[in-house]
Residue frames as qw, qx, qy, qz and C-alpha x, y, z in Angstrom:
[[0.062, 0.295, 0.953, -0.015, 39.20, 14.74, 16.40],
 [0.249, -0.365, -0.395, -0.806, 35.72, 15.76, 14.99],
 [0.423, -0.097, 0.470, -0.769, 32.73, 16.48, 17.30],
 [0.060, -0.108, -0.981, -0.152, 30.67, 13.33, 17.48],
 [0.333, 0.343, 0.481, -0.735, 27.44, 15.22, 18.41],
 [0.524, 0.306, -0.322, -0.727, 26.06, 15.07, 14.78],
 [0.417, 0.091, -0.893, -0.141, 26.57, 11.32, 14.84],
 [0.036, -0.155, -0.823, 0.546, 24.76, 11.01, 18.17],
 [0.436, 0.350, 0.180, -0.809, 21.89, 13.12, 17.05],
 [0.529, 0.248, -0.602, -0.544, 21.51, 11.04, 13.93],
 [0.249, 0.037, -0.954, 0.160, 21.55, 7.91, 16.02],
 [0.205, 0.278, 0.614, -0.710, 18.74, 9.28, 18.13],
 [0.531, 0.350, -0.114, -0.763, 16.72, 10.15, 15.04],
 [0.429, 0.183, -0.837, -0.288, 17.28, 6.73, 13.55],
 [0.117, -0.128, -0.927, 0.333, 15.90, 5.13, 16.61],
 [0.367, 0.324, 0.293, -0.821, 12.87, 7.50, 16.69],
 [0.575, 0.359, -0.363, -0.639, 12.03, 6.59, 13.12],
 [0.267, 0.111, -0.957, -0.025, 12.75, 2.89, 13.67],
 [0.143, 0.251, 0.772, -0.566, 10.26, 2.90, 16.55],
 [0.483, 0.401, 0.024, -0.778, 7.69, 4.74, 14.33],
 [0.540, 0.270, -0.661, -0.445, 8.04, 2.13, 11.57],
 [0.198, -0.020, -0.966, 0.167, 7.81, -0.74, 14.03],
 [0.299, 0.304, 0.577, -0.696, 4.59, 0.76, 15.52],
 [0.501, 0.393, -0.200, -0.744, 3.13, 1.29, 12.06],
 [0.476, 0.186, -0.808, -0.294, 3.74, -2.30, 10.91],
 [0.685, -0.321, 0.265, -0.597, 2.33, -3.65, 14.14],
 [0.534, -0.270, 0.799, -0.057, 4.03, -7.04, 13.87],
 [0.772, 0.460, 0.431, -0.085, 2.55, -7.76, 10.41],
 [0.428, -0.325, 0.481, 0.693, 5.38, -7.87, 7.85],
 [0.345, 0.533, 0.665, 0.393, 2.78, -7.58, 5.04],
 [0.044, -0.954, -0.243, 0.170, 2.07, -3.91, 6.24],
 [0.409, -0.491, 0.267, 0.721, 5.52, -2.93, 5.04],
 [0.242, 0.287, 0.636, 0.674, 3.90, -2.54, 1.61],
 [0.036, -0.810, -0.555, 0.187, 1.15, -0.28, 3.10],
 [0.341, 0.701, 0.135, 0.612, 1.05, 3.18, 1.51],
 [0.334, -0.909, 0.052, -0.245, 1.05, 4.76, 4.99],
 [0.821, -0.466, 0.219, 0.247, 4.11, 2.70, 6.01],
 [0.765, 0.373, 0.186, 0.491, 6.29, 3.14, 2.89],
 [0.164, 0.874, -0.131, 0.439, 7.18, 6.81, 3.52],
 [0.590, -0.732, 0.320, -0.117, 8.46, 5.93, 7.11],
 [0.922, -0.073, 0.278, 0.261, 10.46, 3.12, 5.66],
 [0.570, 0.646, 0.068, 0.503, 11.95, 5.37, 3.04],
 [0.121, -0.906, 0.209, -0.347, 12.80, 7.96, 5.60],
 [0.794, -0.515, 0.319, 0.051, 14.49, 5.32, 7.68],
 [0.873, 0.251, 0.208, 0.364, 16.42, 4.09, 4.66],
 [0.302, 0.830, -0.067, 0.463, 17.67, 7.74, 3.88],
 [0.446, -0.817, 0.303, -0.203, 18.76, 8.16, 7.63],
 [0.935, -0.199, 0.256, 0.140, 20.59, 4.90, 7.40],
 [0.716, 0.480, 0.119, 0.492, 22.59, 5.92, 4.45],
 [0.049, -0.901, 0.103, -0.419, 23.23, 9.33, 6.04],
 [0.711, -0.644, 0.276, -0.065, 24.51, 7.61, 9.16],
 [0.911, 0.083, 0.190, 0.356, 26.81, 5.33, 7.15],
 [0.466, 0.708, -0.004, 0.531, 28.31, 8.17, 5.30],
 [0.220, -0.863, 0.207, -0.404, 28.85, 10.28, 8.41],
 [0.824, -0.494, 0.276, 0.029, 30.30, 7.37, 10.34],
 [0.848, 0.279, 0.103, 0.438, 32.77, 6.62, 7.51],
 [0.220, 0.839, -0.134, 0.479, 33.91, 10.25, 7.81],
 [0.491, -0.780, 0.310, -0.232, 34.63, 9.84, 11.52],
 [0.930, -0.192, 0.294, 0.107, 36.32, 6.56, 10.86],
 [0.682, 0.675, -0.076, 0.273, 38.52, 7.78, 7.97],
 [0.715, -0.283, -0.067, 0.636, 42.25, 8.06, 8.81],
 [0.012, 0.934, 0.049, -0.353, 43.58, 11.74, 9.01]]
């Protein structure tokens, strides 16, 4: 079985960036299009894809 630490670290990074995005939006969905918020949203998107790919590797049968 592979070491799950990279997955755990990625989960922690996802949560950190998710909180940063939430704080940047400040409860106003229209701020999702704000130029200062878009890079954070993009970063979160990339982390989600990375997480899904890594998790698929851990779930793949041997």
